[in-house]
C-alpha positions, 0 to 999 in steps of 0.5 A: 572570500565572499559568501558567494565564492565560498558557496561556489567552492563548496558546490565545487567540491561536492560536485567533484566528489559526488557527480551531481551534474547528471542528477542536475541535467536529468532533473531539467529535462524531466517533464510530466504530461499535463492534460485532464487527467493530471491530478490522478499522478499526485497520488503515487506520491502521496503513497510515497509521502505516507510510507515515509510518515510510516517509517518516522513514526513507527521508529519513534513507536520502536523506542518504547515497544516490547514484542512479548505476549507479556508487554506489547499491550503495555508497553502500547498502553504506555506509549499512549498515556505516559509518553508525552505525544505518544498517543498522537504518534501512534495515532499518526501511525495507524491512520497513515497506515490506512491512508497509505493502503487507500492512496495505493488502491487509487493509485493503482486503479487511476494506472488502470484507467489511464492506460499506463500499464501499456508496453513497456511498462508491463514490469513497472505494474508488476513491481507496482502490484508487488508494493500493493501487495507489500502494504497489505503485509505491513497492515496485516502483520502490524495490525497484531502488535498491539495485542489487544483483543480485536487484532488477536482474533482478528489474526487468529481469522486471517491465519485460519484462512491462509491455512485453508489454502490447497497443498501450502495452506498449513505450512504457510500458517504455521510458519506465520504463526510459529505453531499451531496457534497464535501466540507469542511466537506469532508476535514475535514473527510478525514483529519481525516482519513488520520492522525488518523484512517488508521494510527491506523487501519493500525498499528495494521494489520501491527502487526499482519501481521509481527507477522503471518510472524515471526510465519509462517516463509518464504515460498519457491517456491513449485518448489524449494521445489521439486527440492531439495527434489529430490536431498535429499537436503535441501534449503539453509537458510541464516541468517536473522541478519546480512546477509539477514538484511544487504540486506534488508538495502541496499534495503531500500538505493536503494529505498531511493536513487530512492524516492530522485531522483525524489522529487528532481528533478520531486518535486509535483506540487500543481496546482491551488486552488479548486473552486467548482462552476468551471467546471470541467477541461478537462481529469480529472482522479484519481491517477495511482492506480485507473485508471484502474477501473475508465477507464473501467468503462468510456467504458461500455455503459450507459446501458447493457440490464436492468442494468446501465453499471456503476453499473454493472462494479462496480458489476464486480469489487466487485466480482473480489475483492472477488474472489482475497481476497479468493485465498489462498481458490480456489487455491487448490482442495478438495484433497489438490492439488494446481491449479497452472496454474489457479494461475498463469493465473489469476495472470497474466491476473490481472497484463495484465488488470491493466497495459494495462487499467491504461495505456489507462486511462493515455494517452486518 
């Protein structure tokens, strides 16, 4: 029996038991629209790729990490100083977390400006926003795990903000902390969220999101559709496999190059061990993706009329979040016409706010 015959026999064996014919048929007919904005489609895949990097490097770090206040800092210190290439693995894990959130934000805004949230993709948008929220949850929970000074006091500030939320704030903060203040119970809970709860929920939502993307396909911008409709042509389609897949692979390679360069040239610092009895260091601030709301709350006066300034700010952020999550439902009017200028204006305004206040929060 020749090698070719053995290969065919093995393929037939797997086909009989796994039924891969449907998968091959799906891949053979899946296409991606080709137009001037096609490049923005790659950021969804880049976000997924960086999430996989997070999982793999997180598993490696778990081999040595110990989630207790007496050993957390020392275990991370052991990883970066004694374990071979441990510093690089930790640096890749930290940098990939930041790049993943950045790619997720870019992907979200590309969906907005390309109008990819339109009917019947409303649930796809909602699942994507949920994934972005989970990514921020990963960042918030993982930030405390090294148990250093910056992460301790940043987490204290974050949970204090949660405690300011009306009605549900105090019990929410107590649930997150595992008590009245940030301590050992907080570290244990954040570790559980980071390595078990959030990955499990993220996997389920990610599967739903990918299923919806496959079901409804990739949307084309309305202007592009209208332009080709006037010309009597159809939007050119690129075969997903191998054409788009190979281009996506090159995007992953570029993301890996950026990630590797940042991790090697700018290793993630560990800092000093947290001391709950010490005073908070000057200029304490959260990670960049929380800087805009953090700095906004700092600018608000203690009281606005009869309402606490921080409470009013949190209410405003809550309303803004609801407004943004519901975008597919207010982006069209009752006659089904798209509010294109309103959506574009809202997207540009949100980007300008996040960029400006994040920069101010970093430099001041």
